[in-house]
C-alpha positions as CSV (number, residue, x, y, z in Angstrom):
1,M,-38.2,90.3,41.7
2,K,-35.7,90.3,39.3
3,A,-33.8,87.4,41.3
4,F,-36.9,85.5,41.9
5,F,-37.7,85.4,38.5
6,A,-34.4,84.5,37.2
7,Q,-34.6,81.4,39.9
8,I,-37.9,80.6,37.8
9,D,-36.4,80.7,34.6
10,W,-33.9,79.1,35.7
11,V,-36.2,76.2,37.2
12,R,-38.3,76.6,33.5
13,N,-35.2,76.2,31.5
14,T,-33.7,73.4,33.4
15,F,-37.6,71.5,33.2
16,F,-37.8,72.5,29.1
17,F,-34.1,71.1,28.8
18,V,-35.0,67.9,30.7
19,F,-38.5,67.4,29.1
20,Y,-36.6,67.9,25.8
21,F,-33.5,65.3,26.6
22,F,-36.2,62.6,27.6
23,L,-38.4,63.7,24.4
24,V,-35.6,63.4,22.2
25,A,-34.4,60.2,24.0
26,G,-37.6,58.5,23.5
27,V,-37.6,59.7,20.0
28,F,-34.3,58.1,19.6
29,V,-35.7,55.2,21.5
30,G,-38.9,54.6,19.9
31,F,-38.1,55.2,16.0
32,V,-34.4,55.2,15.7
33,K,-33.1,52.7,17.7
34,P,-35.4,49.7,16.3
35,Q,-34.0,51.0,12.4
36,L,-31.0,51.0,13.6
37,D,-31.4,47.4,15.1
38,V,-32.9,46.3,11.9
39,F,-30.2,47.9,10.0
40,R,-27.3,46.1,12.3
41,N,-28.6,43.1,11.9
42,T,-29.4,43.0,8.1
43,N,-26.0,44.3,7.6
44,A,-24.4,41.2,9.7
45,N,-26.2,38.6,8.0
46,Y,-25.1,40.7,4.9
47,R,-21.4,39.7,5.8
48,K,-22.2,36.4,7.2
49,E,-23.4,35.7,3.6
50,L,-20.8,37.2,1.6
51,F,-18.3,35.4,3.9
52,T,-19.9,32.4,3.0
53,L,-19.7,33.2,-0.7
54,E,-16.2,34.1,-0.4
55,Q,-15.3,30.5,1.7
56,I,-17.7,28.5,-1.5
57,Q,-16.1,30.5,-4.3
58,K,-12.3,29.9,-2.7
59,Q,-13.5,25.9,-2.4
60,R,-14.6,25.9,-6.1
61,D,-11.5,27.5,-7.1
62,L,-9.9,25.0,-5.2
63,E,-12.0,21.9,-6.4
64,K,-11.7,23.3,-10.2
65,Q,-8.0,23.5,-9.8
66,S,-7.5,19.9,-7.9
67,L,-9.9,18.8,-10.9
68,A,-7.6,20.7,-13.5
69,E,-4.3,19.0,-12.1
70,Y,-5.9,15.7,-11.6
71,Q,-7.0,15.8,-15.5
72,K,-3.7,16.8,-16.7
73,N,-1.7,14.3,-14.4
74,N,-4.3,11.3,-15.6
75,A,-5.2,12.4,-18.9
76,E,-3.7,9.2,-20.6
77,I,-6.0,6.9,-18.0
78,L,-8.9,9.3,-18.5
79,E,-8.8,8.9,-22.5
80,G,-9.0,5.3,-22.2
81,F,-12.6,5.9,-20.8
82,K,-13.8,7.5,-24.0
83,Y,-12.1,4.6,-26.4
84,Q,-14.6,1.4,-26.5
85,I,-13.0,-1.7,-27.2
86,T,-15.1,-4.3,-28.8
87,Q,-15.5,-8.4,-28.6
88,Q,-13.6,-8.7,-31.9
89,E,-10.3,-6.5,-30.8
90,I,-9.8,-7.9,-27.9
91,E,-10.3,-11.6,-29.4
92,E,-8.1,-10.5,-32.3
93,K,-5.2,-9.2,-30.2
94,L,-5.9,-12.5,-27.9
95,R,-5.6,-14.8,-30.7
96,I,-2.2,-14.3,-31.2
97,I,-1.2,-16.5,-28.0
98,F,-3.8,-18.9,-27.6
99,D,-4.3,-21.5,-29.6
100,T,-8.2,-21.9,-29.6
101,A,-9.9,-18.8,-27.9
102,G,-13.1,-17.7,-27.5
103,I,-14.7,-14.4,-26.1
104,V,-18.5,-13.9,-24.7
105,A,-20.1,-10.9,-23.4
106,D,-21.6,-11.5,-20.3
107,G,-24.6,-9.7,-20.1
108,E,-25.4,-6.0,-21.2
109,P,-23.5,-3.3,-20.2
110,I,-24.2,-2.0,-16.7
111,L,-24.2,1.5,-15.3
112,E,-21.5,1.6,-13.0
113,G,-20.7,4.9,-11.2
114,D,-20.8,7.5,-14.1
115,Y,-19.1,4.9,-16.3
116,W,-20.6,1.7,-18.5
117,K,-19.1,-1.6,-17.4
118,Q,-19.2,-4.7,-20.1
119,R,-18.1,-7.8,-18.7
120,Y,-16.6,-10.4,-21.1
121,V,-15.7,-14.0,-20.1
122,I,-12.6,-15.1,-22.0
123,S,-11.4,-18.8,-22.3
124,G,-9.1,-21.0,-24.7
125,K,-6.1,-23.2,-24.5
126,V,-2.6,-22.3,-23.9
127,K,0.7,-24.4,-24.2
128,D,2.3,-23.5,-20.5
129,I,1.9,-21.0,-18.4
130,Q,4.2,-18.3,-19.3
131,A,1.7,-17.9,-22.5
132,L,-1.3,-17.5,-20.2
133,K,0.7,-14.7,-18.1
134,K,1.8,-12.8,-21.3
135,A,-2.0,-12.9,-22.5
136,L,-2.7,-11.1,-19.1
137,E,-0.4,-8.5,-19.9
138,I,-1.6,-7.8,-23.4
139,A,-5.1,-7.5,-21.6
140,Q,-3.7,-5.2,-19.3
141,N,-2.0,-3.2,-21.8
142,F,-5.2,-2.1,-23.9
143,K,-6.0,1.0,-25.1
144,A,-9.2,0.8,-22.9
145,I,-9.4,0.9,-19.3
146,M,-10.0,-2.8,-18.1
147,R,-10.2,-5.0,-15.1
148,L,-9.0,-8.4,-14.8
149,N,-11.7,-10.3,-12.2
150,F,-10.5,-13.0,-10.2
151,P,-10.0,-16.2,-10.0
152,I,-8.6,-17.4,-12.8
153,H,-9.7,-21.2,-13.4
154,I,-7.0,-23.1,-14.9
155,E,-7.2,-26.8,-15.8
156,K,-4.6,-29.3,-17.3
157,E,-5.4,-31.1,-20.6
158,G,-3.2,-33.1,-21.6
159,K,-0.4,-30.9,-22.4
160,M,-2.1,-28.0,-22.8
161,L,-3.9,-25.5,-19.9
162,V,-7.6,-24.5,-20.8
163,F,-8.6,-21.3,-18.6
164,S,-11.2,-18.4,-18.2
165,F,-11.2,-15.3,-16.5
166,R,-13.4,-12.6,-16.5
167,L,-12.6,-9.3,-18.0
168,D,-14.4,-5.7,-16.9
169,V,-13.8,-2.8,-19.9
170,Y,-14.9,0.8,-18.6
171,Y,-16.0,3.1,-21.0
172,L,-17.7,6.1,-21.1
173,N,-20.7,6.1,-23.3
174,K,-22.8,2.9,-24.3
175,I,-23.4,2.0,-28.2
């Protein structure tokens, strides 16, 4: 009889082992695994965000470094945008070369990009083409940022050359 109870004991133990095994597996699949999946997804998203933020920070640092290098290399040009030359200053400097000169503001300053642009029409009389060339060189060497607009109109009137051209002046702040 002992052998019979031993065999039943073995069957009972096996049954409880299988029952508890599947019970633990069911609890794991039902409660623990969904929480692990949520944790895994949250952790993966967190790692992606960290990686993305790190990449953005690297890009931002590179852009800052690039901007600092640009500002260092182009400090003189950037200072030119801060200086706002007036119509009288242009006229005074160009009057040295021209026999008669006139400078007129062509409209109101307009915003072009991040800078203001004032267009001037410059006209006058010079003795020869070399004087006009010298005047254009002086206009390009002003402290401010300027751009000559072509075409330059030139006509001969007696022994003098009558000319007119447009000059765009760029600056940072509107008066």
